[in-house]
N, C-alpha and C positions, 0 to 999 in steps of 0.2 A: 053301679050295677047292683041289682037286688039280690043276687045269689052269692052265697059264700061257698068256699071250697067243699065244706062238709055236705052241703046240699047237692053240689055237682057230682061229688064222689058217689053219693047214695044213688042218684039218678043214673049215672054211668054204670054202676054195678047192677042196678035193676035191669037196665036195657041189655047189658052184657049177659046177664043170667038168662034172659029170654033168648037171645041169639045163640048163646053157647049150647043150648039144647038141640040145635040143628045138627043133623048127622054129618054134614060136610063142614069141617072146621074152617077151611079157607073161605068158603062161601059165607059162613057165619060171620067171619071178620069183615068181609066185604059189605055184607048187609048192615052190620053194625056201623061201619063207616058211613054208608049212605044215609042211614037213619040220622046220625049226628049232623051230617051235612044238610039234610032237608029240614030237620026239626029243631035244631039248636041254632040260636043266633050266633054271629061271629064272636061276640064278647064272651059267651059261654064256652065256646070251643077254645078261644084264646086263654081263658082262665083255667080251663082243664089242663091245657098244655103247660101253662105257667106252673101249675101245681106239680105236674109230672117232672118238670125241669128242677123245681125247687126241692122236691122231696123224694125223687126217684119213684113217684107214684104211690106214696104212702096211702094205705086205705083202699086202693083199687084192687079188684080181684085179678087173678092171673090172666083170664081171658081178655079183660079190658086192657091190661097192660100190654099184652101181646098185640092186640088189635090196634091200639093207639100207636105202638112202635112201627107197625107195618104200614099204617095208612096216613101217617102225618103229612106226607107230601100231597096226598089227595085232598085232605081236609084243609090244610093250612099251607098253601103254595109258598114256597121260599124262592126268592130271587137269587140265582147263583151267578156270581160274576164270571 
């Protein structure tokens, strides 16, 4: 994979800053999730969540952390037994 965590964090924060400026916070988080789903390949999304798990989201801004926490199931479907 060509991207490291630092690059992914910077990109996620930049995208987050754009969506965080929307007046409706819930809609902003949904739109952020959709953007990652459409624009990021699965390896990038998996790597971002791996970083989140490993470091509790070190370096990510509060909007991104909140958005990722709320939309993980949408972005990265988990199989529940």
